[in-house]
N, C-alpha and C positions, 0 to 999 in steps of 0.2 A: 504493500500500500504506500509506496514511495510518493506517488502523485498526490495522495491524500495528505500526507505530511507536508508537502510543499504548499498545497492549497491553504492549510491551516496557518503555516508560517507566514506566507505572503499576505493573506488577508489580515492577520493580526498586526503586521508591520504597517500596512496601509491604514488600518483603523486608528492606530496610535498617532500616526501623522495627522490624520484628520482631527483627532481630539486636540492635539497640540495646536493646530491652526485655530481651533475654536477658543482655546485658552488665550492665545495671543490676540484674537479678535476682541474678547472681553476685556483684556488688559488695555488694549488700545483705546477702547471706548471709555474705560475708567480713567485713563491718563488724560484724555481730552476733557473729561468732566473736571478733573483736578486742575488742569491748566486754566479752564474758564474761570474757576473760582480761586485761582492764585496759588495752588499747591498741588503738584502732580501726585505726591504721596497720599494726599487726602482722597483723590479719586481711586487710587489703587486700594487704599484701606477700605473705602466704602464697598468696592466690588468684593473684597474678601468677606466683609460682614454679610452681604447679601448671600454669598455662596454658602457660608456657614449656616445661616438660618434655613435656607432651602434644603441643605443636606440633612439637617436634623428632621425636618418635616418629612422629606421623601423616604429616608431610610427607616424611620420609625413607623410609618403608616402607609407607605406607598403600595405595598403588595396587597394589604387588606382592602384598600380603596379600589384597586384594580379588580379584584375578585368580586367585590360587591357591585361595581358598575357593570360588570360583564354578566351578572346573573348566574355566576358559577356556584354550584352546590357541592359541598363535601360529600363523598360517597364512601361506602364500606366495601370490603372485599366480597361480601356475599351479594352485593348489587351487580358488580362487574368483575367477576373473578379473572377473566382473561386479561382485562386491562391491568389489574393489579399484578398478575404474574409477569406481564410484559415489563411494567415499571420496575418491579423488584429485580428481575433478572438483569436488566440493563443498568440499573443503579449499582449492582454488584460488579458488573463488568467495567463500569466507569470508575469504580472505587469511591463512590460518594454515598451519603445517607439516602435512604429511600424517600423520595419526595411524596407529599400528600397528593391524593388524586381528587380532582374536581371534574364535574361534568356540567356542560351547558345544554339544556334541552332545546336543541335547534337542529334542523335538518341540514344546514350548511356543513361542509367538510372543512374543519379547521381545528387548530390547537394552539396553545401558547404555554410558556413557562413564566413563573414569576417568583419573587423572593429576593432578599438582599444577600443571601449566601446559600450554599448547599444545605446547611442545617435547617433553614427556614423555607426551603423551596417547595413549590408545588407545580404540578403539571395539570393543565386543564384541556379537556377535549370536548368536542360537541358530540351529541348523541348520534348525529348523522355520520360522523367519522367512524365511530365504533360499529355502526350497523352496515356500512357500505365498503369498508376496506377489508382485504384479506389479512391473514395473520402476519405475513412478512411485510406487507405495506404498513400496517399499524405499527409494527416494530420499527420500521424506518422513520415514521413520524415521531414516535416516542424517543428514538435515539437522537433525532434532530433537537428536540426540546431538552433532552438530557444533556446534550452538548452545550446548549445555552447556559445551563446551570453549572456544569463543570468548568466552562471557560469564563465564568463570572460575567457573562454578557448582560444579565439583568442589572447588575450593579453598574456596569459600564454605561448602559443606556440611562440609568437613573442619574448618573453623574452628568451626562450630556443634557438631560432635562434641567438639571440644576443650572448649568451654564446658560441655557436658553432663558431661564427665568431671570438670571442676573442681567444679561444684556437687554432683555425686554424692559425690565423695570428701570434700568439705568438710562436706556435710550428714551423711554417715556418721560423720565424726569428731566433729561436734557432738553427735549422738545418743549416741555412746559416752561422751562427756564427761558428758552429763546423767545417763545411766543408771549410770555407774560413779564418780560422785563430784561432778560439777558441781552437780547439784540439791541434794544433801545438804549440800555445803559452803556454798552460798549461802543455804539455808533457815535456817541458824543465825544469819545476819546480822540476821534480823527486819527486813529492809528491803523495804518494799512495792515500790518501784521496781525493785529488783534482782530480785524474784520475777517481776514483770511482764515484765522483760527476758528472764529465763530462759524463761518460758512462751512468749513471742514467738519466741525463738530455737528452742525445741523444735518449735513449730508449723511454722516455716519449714524446719527440718531435715527434717520429714516430707513437707511439700508441695513443696518446691523441685525434687527430682528429677522428680516427676510433671509439674509445670509446665514444667520444662525440656524434657522429652520431648515435651510437647504443642507447645511453641514450635518445636522441631526439625521436627516433622511439618508444622506450618503453613508453615514456611519452605520445606520440600520441596515442598509443594503449590503454593505461589506460583511457585517456580522452574520447575515443570512447565508452568504456563500460559505463562510467559515463553519457555521453550524451544519450545513449540508455535508461538508467534507469531514468534519469530526464525527458526525452521525454515521456516515458510511464506514469510517474507520472502526467505529464501535461495533457495528453489526457485521462487518466484513462482507456486506452484500449491498453495494450502492444501488442495485436495480430495484430493491424493495422500496426505497424512498423515491426513486425515479418514477416507478409505477404509481405510487401514491400521489405524487405531484401531477401526474397525467390525469388521474381521476379528479383531483381538486381543480385542475384547470378547465375541466369539462363539466364542472358542477353547474347545472342549470339555474340554481338559486344560491350563489355564494354569499349572499348577505347574511351576516350574523346580526340578529335584530338589535342586540344591546351593545354592539361595538360602537366606538366613537373615535374621533381623531386622536384623542389622548392615549388610547390603548391599541390603535391599529398596528403600530410598528412591532408589537409583541407577537402577533399571530404568525403562523407559518406561511400564510398567504393573505393578501389583502382581504379584509372581511367585508368589503363593499362591492357593489356591482361594478363590473369592469367598464371603463370608459377609455376611449382611444385617442383623446386629444393630446396635443403636445404638452400642454400645461399639466395634465393629469400624470403623464409619464415623468415629467420633471419633478413633481412633488410626490411621487410614489414612495411608499415606505419599503417596498420590496423590489428586488431586481426582477427582470422578465422571467417568468416561470419556465419558458422554453429554454432559456439560457442555463438555468439551474439544472434542468433535466439533461441537457447536452453535456454539461460538465460531469454530472454523476455517471452517465453512460460511458464517458471516456476514461473513467477511473479503472 
């Protein structure tokens, strides 16, 4: 499985570069904020405070909020013995604690993993996935989600969400400062450099949330490729997940009723109805499913 190892390594490197870019973007916006108010260190300090607050909120209650929003119900082994046996077997193979099992009563074919670490992790599948996939296909999907847990993808994505929160709040504050006094106050200084700085900050305040969201989506897509590769390595049978993705791609009703934009990036495939516009592809949380299938079949 040498190709699988390379997939995991390459996607992990790309993901960390994307996250580094995101951190630098947030730091740049914080620096502009500090310069506007006379102290660059003040801006960086405020960015750090925002990040700390969001981290505490997300890591302490994020997974519970996601499960509640998705309508996921905790199930027992007697309810879905095959699902439990699959999760237990793959957890042993992955060398991590057995995640809790949740089921969403929905005919769509989908699944996701959540939790801040392997000890608190859970795997959620739709009832449609359990009913329509063969044993090796379900194993491929569960292995994909198990890889998200083993690779700490959930924590990684929570960190990304924290950074988005930081840049969004900071950019909103900057915009309000410009509109309600910052621009007028500095224009009286008749200082060209100050005006240039104000305009630069204004542009950044508008564009940063959009850039941040695009970076988040790019990170999400890279992690999906990595989880596919790791899942294939876990089962030693890439075709199982490839076949599952084929069925998911041909699902006549892929909409998960309680999915929303905040949780969409967690699912193994987009939980919304497919649209083919350029903007939809640009802001998609998942890579093209046909490309994922192709990569799996080449392993």
